C-alpha positions, -999 to +999 in steps of 0.1 A: -292+272-073-293+288-107-284+274-140-249+289-141-239+271-109-252+239-123-234+245-156-202+253-137-204+222-115-213+201-145-184+215-165-160+209-136-173+173-133-169+167-170-134+181-170-125+159-141-140+128-157-122+137-190-089+141-172-093+107-154-103+091-187-073+107-204-049+094-178-064+059-180-061+060-218-025+071-216-018+042-193-034+017-216-014+031-246+018+030-226+013-006-216+004-015-252+036+002-264+057-017-238+041-050-248+049-043-284+085-036-275+087-067-253+073-088-282+098-073-307+126-080-282+114-115-277+112-121-315+147-108-319+160-131-291+143-161-307+157-152-341+192-149-327+192-180-304+171-207-320+179-228-350+158-227-381+142-258-395+167-258-424+197-255-400+184-283-378+178-306-408+214-300-420+228-307-385+208-339-382+219-351-417+255-343-408+252-362-375+236-392-394+265-393-419+290-392-390+273-420-372+272-441-404+310-436-408+316-445-372+295-477-376+314-486-408+347-480-389+336-502-360+325-529-383+357-528-403+377-529-370+357-559-358+362-577-391+400-571-390+401-582-354+382-615-362+405-621-392+435-614-370+423-639-343+415-665-370+450-661-384+465-663-349+446-695-342+456-710-375+493-703-367+489-717-332+472-748-345+498-752-372+526-752-347+508-775-323+506-801-350+544-802-356 
């Protein structure tokens, strides 16, 4: 076998190896691009669907104020009910004494 045949076979092998390496590299780059797009889409989804810390703090504060008002209303209602029953008992006891 002469040197030209060895060079031809070597050149052919190098070209084949280069082609395989190029296809593998393209696959890696394509997957990396797809992963970047997936990550960007996920970040956009999170930004659109999840509340920020500030929004959550405002919502909790509003809920706390509403609960406080509800507790005040229940306490006021209970006081008025107790006062009403006290007055009712006073009137009943006043009529029973007559």
